[in-house]
C-alpha positions, 0 to 999 in steps of 0.5 A, spaced: 853 225 851 848 220 851 843 221 846 836 220 848 831 218 843 823 218 843 824 210 839 829 208 845 829 200 845 826 199 853 831 193 856 824 192 860 818 195 860 812 191 865 807 195 862 808 192 856 808 185 858 802 185 861 798 189 857 795 182 853 793 180 859 789 187 862 782 184 861 783 178 864 787 181 870 780 186 871 776 180 871 779 175 876 781 181 880 774 183 881 772 176 882 778 176 888 775 182 891 768 180 891 770 173 894 773 176 900 777 171 900 785 174 899 789 169 903 790 160 902 783 160 898 781 157 892 785 161 886 792 158 891 789 152 891 788 151 883 795 155 881 799 150 886 795 144 881 795 147 875 802 149 875 804 142 878 801 140 872 805 144 867 812 141 870 809 134 870 810 133 878 805 132 884 807 138 888 806 145 888 806 150 895 805 156 893 809 161 897 811 170 898 818 170 894 823 165 890 828 167 897 822 164 901 822 158 896 829 157 897 831 158 904 824 154 906 827 148 901 833 147 906 828 148 913 824 142 910 830 138 909 832 139 916 840 139 915 844 139 921 846 146 923 852 148 919 853 143 914 855 145 907 851 146 901 854 147 894 851 152 890 855 155 883 860 162 884 857 166 879 849 165 881 844 172 884 846 174 891 839 170 893 841 163 892 848 164 897 842 168 902 838 163 903 843 157 905 846 162 910 839 164 912 837 157 914 844 156 918 848 153 914 854 154 909 855 155 902 861 152 898 861 156 891 863 152 885 866 155 879 861 154 873 862 152 865 865 158 862 860 156 855 853 155 859 854 160 865 851 154 869 855 150 875 860 146 872 858 139 874 866 136 873 868 141 879 863 139 883 866 133 887 872 136 889 868 140 892 864 135 897 867 134 904 863 129 910 859 135 912 856 135 905 849 134 905 846 138 899 847 141 892 843 147 890 844 148 883 841 154 879 838 154 871 841 161 870 839 165 864 833 159 862 838 154 861 837 148 865 844 145 869 847 140 865 843 134 870 845 127 869 852 128 871 850 132 877 844 127 879 849 122 879 854 125 884 847 126 888 846 119 887 853 116 889 855 121 894 847 121 898 846 128 896 840 133 896 839 135 890 835 143 890 834 147 884 834 154 884 828 155 877 827 162 878 829 164 871 827 157 868 820 157 867 819 152 862 827 149 860 827 142 859 833 137 859 832 132 855 824 133 854 823 134 861 822 141 866 825 145 870 823 143 877 822 136 876 829 133 877 831 136 885 828 133 891 825 139 891 826 146 887 824 153 887 820 158 883 821 165 883 814 168 880 817 176 880 814 181 875 820 181 870 820 173 870 817 169 864 811 167 869 812 173 872 806 176 878 805 183 880 808 183 886 813 177 889 810 171 889 814 163 889 813 156 889 816 150 892 815 144 887 816 137 889 815 129 888 815 127 895 809 128 899 812 129 906 816 134 904 809 138 900 806 138 907 811 140 911 812 146 907 805 148 907 806 148 914 813 152 914 810 157 910 804 158 915 807 159 922 809 151 922 801 150 923 797 145 920 791 146 925 790 154 926 793 156 933 796 149 933 804 150 931 808 144 930 814 147 927 817 153 928 815 156 921 814 163 918 809 167 914 810 166 907 804 164 903 803 167 895 796 170 895 790 169 892 790 175 887 798 174 886 795 166 884 789 169 880 794 174 876 799 167 875 793 163 874 792 168 867 799 168 865 800 160 865 795 159 860 801 163 855 807 162 858 808 156 852 807 163 847 811 167 851 817 163 851 815 161 844 816 169 842 823 170 846 825 163 842 824 167 835 827 173 839 834 169 841 834 166 833 833 172 830 839 174 835 843 169 833 843 169 825 845 177 825 850 177 831 857 178 829 862 173 831 866 178 836 861 176 841 861 171 845 853 168 845 849 163 848 851 155 847 846 151 844 846 145 845 840 139 843 839 137 850 837 143 852 830 147 851 832 154 854 826 159 855 831 166 855 829 169 861 836 173 860 840 173 852 846 175 855 852 176 851 860 177 852 865 182 850 872 184 854 869 192 852 863 190 857 862 197 859 864 201 853 859 196 849 853 198 854 855 205 855 855 205 845 849 201 845 845 206 850 848 212 846 845 209 840 838 208 843 838 201 846 839 199 854 841 194 857 842 190 864 848 187 867 846 180 871 850 181 875 856 186 876 858 183 882 859 175 884 857 173 890 863 173 893 865 180 893 859 183 895 860 187 902 854 183 905 859 177 905 866 180 907 867 173 909 868 171 902 871 177 899 879 174 900 875 168 895 879 167 887 873 164 883 876 167 876 871 163 872 866 167 876 869 173 875 871 173 868 864 172 866 861 178 871 866 183 868 863 182 861 857 180 861 851 184 858 844 182 857 841 185 851 833 186 851 828 180 850 822 181 853 815 178 851 813 185 848 820 187 844 819 185 836 824 182 831 824 189 828 827 191 835 831 186 835 833 187 827 835 194 830 839 191 836 844 187 832 845 193 827 848 197 832 850 192 836 854 189 830 857 197 829 860 197 835 
């Protein structure tokens, strides 16, 4: 029987995450309210510039969600129908959905068991004459191993799209996630290291033509009101969310620094009977998620809850085993399935303290 404790350590609490910004949020909300401009106004324009500068990239286009950012990226590239797009087999389902939404075929490739990101050594064997793009995912806040992936794309003349939904501020050899591909997609869902107070997303790119087309597609395919050049969608980051994001972007480095400090505490204290995230000097990890692995994951999760620690699983079911993906259900991806069967996400939010993490470690190591 679960013992409910007053001092339960929550996995996430978005009120506590955002509480340090309440005063600034109120100020910018009132300014937007008084301006009477709620769609594609000054805050969206300024956030796009500020986020592009943060990433050291030329163009940012604000959108309604991370899923839209992924699917619109594929629309902009104008792949022929039913082109194959390579994607990691252990990603969140949104990445796969974006490929299907855009009328293309997802081709799943196993991850590296150490990093949980797509294994570059397995990509080329999945390439066919119909392959047009690779959609990588910087999972949990760690970038993929970019040098070999970029080399594969160049040799096979493939587009590279980055799913950066969990990688705000992450770096590979000093270069930020989102600055490697032809296009990159971000989510600003509230739980992200850079999260708004609702849904939001963005595409970033160094290609001015891709940026221009993205701006048109997000707005019904129109550059001039009532004149539509493309079959677009309605996917616009709104002024209020952009204003909130501008506030939090100023503090993103502080958020990342704090989460890295929490992660360092985990690494120092967690017993070696648990598999912890890999660490390598090439990678600057931002720990959107701090996952461990254990063969008795479900028992461990229950034990932690009974002792006052809430956890989560990212993710319990791989995409190819989802009911929504019946056409994939017979496929076998043993590495992905092993990760999904054993992974557990520990608390590592911006509101957690070192004392919280030390308490979790003590309970964890007693399992």
